[in-house]
N, C-alpha and C positions, 0 to 999 in steps of 0.2 A: 346288518349290512353285509352283503356278499363279498367274497374275497376280491373279485375283479373291481367292484365299486370302491372298496377300501384302498386298493392299489392305485386307482385313478385319483382318489382324493390326496393320497400321499405324494403322488407324482406332481399334481397341481401345486401342492404346498411347496415342494422342492423347487419347482419352476418359479414360483412367486418369490421365494427367498433368494434365489440366484439373481432374479431381475432386480430386486431391491438392493442387493449387494453391488450389482453393476451400476445402478443409479447413484448409489452412495460414492462409488469410486469416481464417477464423472463429476459429481458435486465437489468432491475433494480436490479434483484437478483445478477448479476455479479459485482455490485459496479463499474460501468464503470470508475468513476473518479480515484479510486485507481488502477484499472487494467491498465489504460492508463499511470499512473505514473510509475508503475512497468515496463511496456514495454519501457518507456522512459529511465529508468536507465539501462535496459538490452541492448538497442540499443547503448547508450553512451559507455558502457563497451565493446561492440563489436567493435566499432570504435577505441577505444583506443587499443584494442588487435591487430587489423589489422594495425594500424598506418595510415590508409587511409579509404576512404568511401567504405564499403563493397558493393558488387553488390546487385541489387534490390531483386533477388531471395533469397539470404542469409538473408537479412533483413526481407523479408516476412515470411520465415520459423520461425525465432525467434518470430516475432510479432504474428503470428497465434498460434503457440504452447503455448506461454506464455499467450495469451488472453484466450485460452481454460483452462489452468491450474489455472490461477488467478480467472477467472470467476467461475470455479467449486468450488474452495475453498471458495469464497465469498458466493456462494449459500448454501453450507453446513453450513457456519457460520450463515446465516440468518435462515436456517431450525432449527438449534440447539437453537438459541437465540430468537426464536419467542415468548417465554413466557415473556421475559424481554423487548423485543422490543415494545410490546403493552403497557408497563408501561411508557417508556421514551418518552418525547415529541420529542426528536431528531430522534426517529426511529419508532414512532407509525404509520406513513404513509407508511411504507414499505409493499410490496405485501402480506406477510403472516399475519401480524396483521390486515390488512384491508380485508382479505378474498378474495383477487384477485386470489390467487393460493392456492392449497391444500398443506399441509406439505409434503406428500409423493411425490408429483410432484416436489417440490423443491429439495428433497433428490435425487431422480432419475436423475434429471437434472444435479445436481452438480457432482454426481459420473460419469455420462455419459461424461460430459465435461472433467474431469480429465483422464478418460480412453482414450478419443480421443487425448488428449494432449500427453499422454505417448506413444501411438502408433505413433503419428505424429513425435515427437522428435526422437524416436527410429529408425523409417524408413527413415526419410528425413534428420536428423542431425547426432546425434551419441548417443551412450549408456550413456555416462557420463551426457550429457545434459538431457536425459530422466530421469535418476536417480535423478538429482538435482531438476527437476520439481516435481517429486513425493515427494521428501523430503520436498520441500517447501509447497506442498499441505498438507501433513500429519502434518507438524510443525504447520501450521495455524489452521487446523481443529481439530486435536486431542490434541496436546500439549497446544496450546494457548486457543482455543475456549472451548474445553470440559474439560480440566484439570486445567489450570492456571487461567483463567479469573475470575472465581467465588470463587477462593480459596485463593489467595494471592495478596497483593498489589504490588508484584514484577511481576505481570502478563505482563505488558507492557515491562518491562526490558528484561525478558527472552523471551517473545513472539515476541520481535522485530526482532528476527532472521528470522522469516518467510518472512517479507518484505524486508530483506536484501539479500535474495538469488538471485533475478533477475540479478544483475550484474554478478554473477558467471555463471548464465545460458548464458548470452550474451557472456561472455569470452570463456566458454567451447564450445559454438556453433561455434566460429571462429577458435579455436586452438585445440580442442579436449582434453584439459587439463586445470588445474587450476594453475595460477601463483600468485605470491605475490601481484601484483596490484589488482587482483580480490578479494583476501582475504582482502585487505585494504578497497576496496569499500564496501565489506560486513560489515566490522567494522564501516565504516563511517555511514551507514544507521542504524546499530545496536545502536550506541551511539547517533545518532540523534533522535531516536524514543521517549525516555522519555521527552526531552525538547520540542519535537513537540507535543506530545499528552497530557501531564500533564497540560499545560496551558488551553487546551480545557476542560479538566475535571474540572479545577478550575472554569471556566465560567459556565459549565453545572453541577455543583456539586450536586444540588438538584435532578437532573435526576438520577444520580448514587446512591444517598442515597435511593431514592424510589425503585430502582431496586435491591438494596442490593448487588451491585458490589463493592468489596473492593479495589477500586482504591486508589492510594497513598494519594491524597488530602483528601479523605473520611476517611481513616484509621489514617493517621499520621498528618493531618492538612496541611494548606497551607504553613505555615512558613517552615516546614521541607521539603515539596515538592519543594518549590522554591529553597531552599539550594541545593537539589539534582539536580535540573535542571541546576544550575550553575556548579556543579561538572561535570555532563555528558557533558555539552557544552564545558567545558575546555578540557576534554579528547578527545572529538570529534575534536576540533581544532588541537590538537597535532597529532592525527591520520591522519587528512586530509593533514597536512603538510608532513607527512611521505610518502605519495604517490610519492612525488617528488624524494625521495631518492631511489625508485625502478628503476628509469630511464625510466619509462613509459611516464612521462610527464616532462615538463621543467619549466623554470623560469616564463613564462607567467602564467601557472597554479598556481605556488607557490604564486606569487603576488596576484592573484585573490582569492586564498584560504585564504590568510592572511587578505585581505580587507573585504571579505564577512564574514569571521569567526568573525572578531572583531565587525562587524556590528550586527551579530546575538547575540554575547555575550553581546553587549550593551542592547539589548532588554531584555535579561534574568536578567541583573543587575537592570534595571528599574522595572521589575516585582517584584524583591526581595524587593525593597524599597517601593512598593505600599502597602497600608493598606489592610489587609485581607478581609475587607468588600467591597473593590473596585475591579473591574475586567478589567478596561480599558487597563492596560499594559499586563495583561494576554492574552486578545484578540489580542493585537498587537504582543506579543511574538509568539502566535500561527500562525498568518498570516506571520510573519517574517520567521518562520520555513518553510512555504510553498514556500517562495521565495528563501531562502538560499540554499536548497538542489538542486533544478533544476539549479540554477546559478552555483553552484560548479561543477556539472556534465557538464554543458555547457563549463566552463573553461577547463575541461579535454578534451573535444572534439575539441575545437578550438586549443588548444596546440598541440594535436595529428595531426590535419590536416594541420596546418600551421607552 
């Protein structure tokens, strides 16, 4: 191979690697882990709404539309929070703090994804689902990210509504309306959010202090935060049991909700008894929350299908 040809191959390889690195940065902007979790809850709600496994096309419509909307909201969140992300150890490797992407590119990308989601849902699903998608996007980007997050320790409590909308999207996509089961699924995720996120803040407390974010453990201390985690978990369990009384699910779900709920409650109690300078049970409570909610929704699906 001649020298010019070798140089051309090397140059093409470098261009390819740079393009892949850029694509990876944009993919990271969408917070894929959170986006997948939102899609999961929406699909579960869709199955419960139908009482059977929806056809592949219907599932694809919900998945694509919600992936666009959630990814767009996450991108706007990273664009707005780029100043504090570079301070916190947990977030300093994100694409904007590291300079992998320009802020204006992230902003345009996020808005573009949401516009695509709005059009997608409106054309291929229904107007209610499109409106819910837009509401979730605005809730997360404007109400939580731009307004609540830096102003009040109730940021996670009120802001939790954004992550609770996907089940309503899944339900409305299948039925064209909202029923009580969808509202209860919304409430389940809403009340799950504080005992899910606050244990993580307890573990990463120094990060939030440095960034000046008034999370509950930072403002009110660990003892008060743990007490509130127990309260929200207790309310969460009662609401999760309530889904049974709508008739959307049966005894199998109720038994699963009781068992998984008591297990989750156990971790919150153990965190309460832990000394404030230790975080072992806070870590366990956080990871328990990551298991509890998917398990609860799986119980819904199994009960609906069988």
